[in-house]
N, CA, C and O of each residue as an XYZ file, in Angstrom:
300
protein
N     297.673      6.940     48.694
C     298.904      6.912     49.458
C     299.278      5.444     49.684
O     298.441      4.628     50.069
N     300.532      5.132     49.441
C     300.981      3.749     49.578
C     301.088      3.359     51.049
O     301.178      4.214     51.931
N     301.077      2.065     51.289
C     301.213      1.563     52.660
C     302.560      1.966     53.253
O     302.657      2.282     54.439
N     303.595      1.951     52.418
C     304.932      2.336     52.889
C     304.938      3.801     53.339
O     305.527      4.137     54.366
N     304.287      4.659     52.572
C     304.202      6.078     52.925
C     303.411      6.256     54.209
O     303.817      7.002     55.100
N     302.280      5.565     54.300
C     301.462      5.652     55.504
C     302.244      5.196     56.733
O     302.152      5.811     57.796
N     303.011      4.119     56.587
C     303.813      3.609     57.706
C     304.882      4.611     58.124
O     305.134      4.798     59.314
N     305.508      5.254     57.143
C     306.543      6.234     57.461
C     305.955      7.404     58.219
O     306.505      7.832     59.234
N     304.843      7.923     57.734
C     304.222      9.078     58.375
C     303.669      8.709     59.756
O     303.759      9.502     60.693
N     303.100      7.511     59.877
C     302.615      7.047     61.183
C     303.783      6.886     62.151
O     303.664      7.212     63.332
N     304.905      6.388     61.654
C     306.092      6.240     62.490
C     306.597      7.576     62.991
O     307.058      7.688     64.127
N     306.509      8.584     62.149
C     306.918      9.924     62.573
C     306.019     10.423     63.702
O     306.494     11.034     64.659
N     304.718     10.157     63.584
C     303.783     10.568     64.636
C     304.113      9.849     65.936
O     304.108     10.461     67.004
N     304.400      8.558     65.851
C     304.746      7.782     67.037
C     306.047      8.282     67.669
O     306.227      8.187     68.883
N     306.950      8.812     66.846
C     308.224      9.328     67.349
C     308.081     10.718     67.953
O     309.040     11.263     68.501
N     306.877     11.294     67.853
C     306.644     12.596     68.463
C     306.806     13.775     67.530
O     306.888     14.915     67.989
N     306.854     13.531     66.238
C     306.966     14.635     65.281
C     305.665     15.432     65.258
O     304.587     14.894     65.509
N     305.781     16.703     64.958
C     304.613     17.575     64.881
C     303.856     17.316     63.589
O     304.380     16.700     62.662
N     302.609     17.798     63.538
C     301.808     17.671     62.318
C     302.502     18.368     61.155
O     302.470     17.892     60.021
N     303.131     19.503     61.452
C     303.820     20.256     60.398
C     304.999     19.458     59.841
O     305.228     19.433     58.632
N     305.742     18.809     60.733
C     306.872     17.989     60.281
C     306.393     16.812     59.438
O     307.003     16.472     58.424
N     305.310     16.203     59.862
C     304.759     15.074     59.110
C     304.269     15.534     57.741
O     304.487     14.846     56.744
N     303.616     16.680     57.684
C     303.157     17.222     56.404
C     304.333     17.537     55.487
O     304.288     17.275     54.286
N     305.374     18.097     56.065
C     306.566     18.421     55.265
C     307.187     17.146     54.697
O     307.581     17.103     53.532
N     307.269     16.114     55.528
C     307.794     14.831     55.047
C     306.917     14.283     53.930
O     307.421     13.739     52.948
N     305.608     14.428     54.082
C     304.683     13.993     53.031
C     304.926     14.723     51.726
O     304.834     14.130     50.651
N     305.235     16.004     51.814
C     305.538     16.780     50.608
C     306.798     16.261     49.928
O     306.841     16.136     48.704
N     307.822     15.958     50.720
C     309.047     15.391     50.150
C     308.748     14.055     49.462
O     309.244     13.785     48.368
N     307.939     13.234     50.114
C     307.583     11.938     49.530
C     306.831     12.116     48.220
O     307.151     11.473     47.220
N     305.828     12.994     48.228
C     305.026     13.221     47.021
C     305.860     13.759     45.873
O     305.588     13.467     44.709
N     306.874     14.545     46.201
C     307.738     15.124     45.170
C     308.842     14.153     44.749
O     309.577     14.419     43.797
N     308.957     13.045     45.446
C     310.033     12.103     45.128
C     311.392     12.592     45.570
O     312.413     12.131     45.059
N     311.421     13.524     46.517
C     312.677     14.107     47.004
C     313.185     13.294     48.195
O     313.144     13.751     49.337
N     313.657     12.098     47.911
C     314.036     11.177     48.974
C     315.316     11.611     49.697
O     315.456     11.372     50.897
N     316.234     12.237     48.989
C     317.437     12.753     49.648
C     317.079     13.874     50.615
O     317.602     13.937     51.727
N     316.186     14.752     50.185
C     315.735     15.837     51.054
C     314.959     15.274     52.240
O     315.082     15.777     53.356
N     314.168     14.243     52.008
C     313.421     13.612     53.087
C     314.382     13.022     54.117
O     314.184     13.175     55.323
N     315.409     12.357     53.636
C     316.397     11.768     54.547
C     317.070     12.852     55.378
O     317.231     12.687     56.588
N     317.464     13.954     54.754
C     318.075     15.071     55.485
C     317.115     15.619     56.531
O     317.506     15.914     57.661
N     315.853     15.751     56.138
C     314.847     16.285     57.049
C     314.630     15.350     58.234
O     314.540     15.806     59.374
N     314.546     14.056     57.977
C     314.374     13.082     59.058
C     315.561     13.115     60.012
O     315.392     12.961     61.221
N     316.754     13.314     59.475
C     317.939     13.420     60.330
C     317.869     14.670     61.204
O     318.295     14.647     62.359
N     317.334     15.758     60.657
C     317.152     16.977     61.449
C     316.152     16.738     62.579
O     316.353     17.183     63.709
N     315.073     16.027     62.254
C     314.066     15.696     63.273
C     314.698     14.838     64.365
O     314.423     15.029     65.549
N     315.541     13.899     63.964
C     316.221     13.036     64.927
C     317.130     13.850     65.845
O     317.168     13.622     67.054
N     317.850     14.788     65.270
C     318.731     15.646     66.078
C     317.931     16.433     67.109
O     318.368     16.592     68.249
N     316.766     16.923     66.711
C     315.923     17.664     67.647
C     315.458     16.754     68.782
O     315.428     17.169     69.940
N     315.097     15.520     68.452
C     314.693     14.564     69.483
C     315.852     14.245     70.425
O     315.663     14.135     71.636
N     317.041     14.099     69.867
C     318.211     13.825     70.697
C     318.483     14.984     71.648
O     318.829     14.766     72.809
N     318.331     16.201     71.169
C     318.535     17.376     72.014
C     317.521     17.376     73.156
O     317.872     17.664     74.300
N     316.258     17.051     72.845
C     315.237     16.970     73.888
C     315.597     15.891     74.910
O     315.416     16.080     76.113
N     316.100     14.775     74.428
C     316.483     13.688     75.312
C     317.619     14.125     76.242
O     317.594     13.834     77.438
N     318.602     14.816     75.694
C     319.720     15.288     76.512
C     319.251     16.295     77.562
O     319.710     16.274     78.704
N     318.338     17.171     77.164
C     317.794     18.134     78.119
C     317.055     17.408     79.241
O     317.185     17.767     80.412
N     316.284     16.391     78.879
C     315.571     15.607     79.888
C     316.553     14.888     80.804
O     316.351     14.837     82.017
N     317.608     14.337     80.232
C     318.609     13.645     81.044
C     319.270     14.603     82.024
O     319.525     14.240     83.172
N     319.545     15.817     81.580
C     320.129     16.818     82.480
C     319.187     17.123     83.637
O     319.634     17.283     84.772
N     317.875     17.205     83.357
C     316.905     17.453     84.430
C     316.845     16.275     85.390
O     316.743     16.465     86.602
N     316.908     15.054     84.854
C     316.921     13.863     85.718
C     318.175     13.857     86.582
O     318.103     13.567     87.776
N     319.321     14.174     85.988
C     320.568     14.235     86.760
C     320.471     15.270     87.879
O     320.934     15.033     88.995
N     319.868     16.411     87.576
C     319.704     17.458     88.587
C     318.802     16.952     89.710
O     319.079     17.193     90.885
N     317.721     16.249     89.352
C     316.810     15.713     90.357
C     317.511     14.665     91.217
O     317.309     14.626     92.430
N     318.329     13.821     90.603
C     319.101     12.834     91.372
C     320.014     13.525     92.379
O     320.140     13.079     93.519
N     320.644     14.606     91.959
C     321.511     15.373     92.850
C     320.708     15.911     94.031
O     321.139     15.824     95.180
N     319.529     16.471     93.729
C     318.694     17.020     94.801
C     318.240     15.933     95.770
O     318.169     16.162     96.978
N     317.937     14.768     95.247
C     317.548     13.647     96.107
C     318.701     13.271     97.031
O     318.506     13.072     98.230
N     319.905     13.174     96.463
C     321.074     12.830     97.290
C     321.299     13.883     98.373
O     321.608     13.552     99.518
N     321.144     15.143     98.002
C     321.329     16.216     98.981
C     320.274     16.121    100.080
O     320.582     16.306    101.257
N     319.053     15.837     99.704
C     317.971     15.723    100.679
C     318.187     14.532    101.599
O     317.893     14.608    102.792
N     318.694     13.441    101.060
C     318.958     12.264    101.887
C     320.022     12.564    102.950
O     320.007     11.980    104.034
N     320.920     13.455    102.637
C     321.942     13.836    103.625
C     321.314     14.526    104.821
O     321.818     14.397    105.937
N     320.216     15.261    104.615
C     319.536     15.936    105.712
C     319.008     14.937    106.737
O     319.063     15.184    107.942
N     318.498     13.814    106.251
C     317.879     12.842    107.158
C     318.912     12.032    107.918
O     318.588     11.429    108.941
N     320.164     12.005    107.434
C     321.225     11.262    108.095
C     321.715     12.018    109.328
O     322.128     11.401    110.310
N     321.673     13.330    109.284
C     322.209     14.164    110.370
C     321.345     14.091    111.604
O     321.651     14.731    112.610
């Protein structure tokens, strides 16, 4: 396995990709299917973005609850 391939797969692990996703990317690399790999990486990115948005919504909800709770102590 080339250093470039190892770096790509390690980067996927650092980004939070599952073992299955990393294996699938490895299959694309081994097959020389770079266009398919790019599409797959973009799909993985979209999933990460969705997780980020969900987390942001939870943080926003928590901020709202904090503000509401702070109002209790003012009264």
